[in-house]
C-alpha positions in Angstrom: 0.0 0.3 -0.3 1.5 3.2 -1.0 1.3 6.4 1.6 0.1 9.4 0.4 1.4 10.6 4.1 4.5 12.2 4.2 6.5 13.7 7.1 5.7 17.3 7.5 2.3 16.6 6.3 -0.4 17.8 8.8 -2.9 15.5 9.6 -6.5 14.4 11.0 -6.7 11.5 13.5 -9.6 9.9 12.5 -10.3 6.8 14.4 -9.1 6.0 18.0 -9.1 7.7 21.2 -7.2 10.7 19.8 -10.7 11.1 16.9 -10.5 14.7 16.0 -7.3 15.6 16.3 -4.6 17.6 14.2 -1.4 17.3 14.6 1.9 17.2 12.2 3.5 13.9 11.3 6.7 13.1 12.8 7.9 10.1 10.9 6.2 7.3 8.2 6.9 4.0 8.9 6.3 2.0 5.4 7.4 -1.1 6.4 4.6 -1.3 8.9 2.2 1.4 7.2 2.1 3.2 10.4 3.3 7.0 11.0 4.4 8.8 14.4 2.3 11.2 15.7 3.3 14.4 17.0 1.7 14.5 20.5 -1.0 11.4 19.6 -0.7 8.0 21.3 1.8 8.8 24.0 3.4 5.6 25.9 5.5 6.3 29.1 8.9 4.9 28.6 10.8 3.8 31.5 14.4 4.5 31.1 17.6 3.1 33.5 20.0 4.6 35.6 22.7 5.3 34.0 26.0 8.3 33.8 23.8 10.7 32.1 20.9 9.8 34.1 22.2 9.2 37.7 18.4 9.1 38.8 16.8 7.2 35.7 13.5 8.6 34.7 10.0 8.3 33.2 9.4 9.8 29.5 6.6 10.1 27.7 6.9 9.1 23.6 4.5 8.8 20.9 4.0 5.7 19.7 3.1 4.8 15.8 -0.5 4.4 14.6 -2.1 2.9 11.6 -2.0 5.0 8.8 -5.6 3.8 7.9 -6.6 5.9 11.1 -5.6 9.2 10.0 -6.4 11.2 6.8 -4.4 14.5 5.3 -6.1 17.9 6.7 -7.0 18.7 3.5 -8.5 16.4 2.4 -10.6 16.1 6.2 -11.5 19.8 5.5 -13.1 19.8 1.8 -14.8 16.4 2.7 -16.4 18.0 5.9 -17.3 21.3 3.4 -19.3 18.7 0.5 -21.6 17.2 3.7 
């Protein structure tokens, strides 16, 4: 499946918990048909103690979501105006 969505595009999430939210695509993962969207599908990442991070840390990262759950913002707006 060829993705029409590229990194830097503005998209709208059309399915899932973040339905209706607009964001920018950070990365496209074509082998798994997924995209990394800024601020959507956040997951906690637990980092071990290390020399740089002596306390350890809990950070939040975006997890990839499936291509079928996002739509280009321009296309979404044109569909909304037709209805």
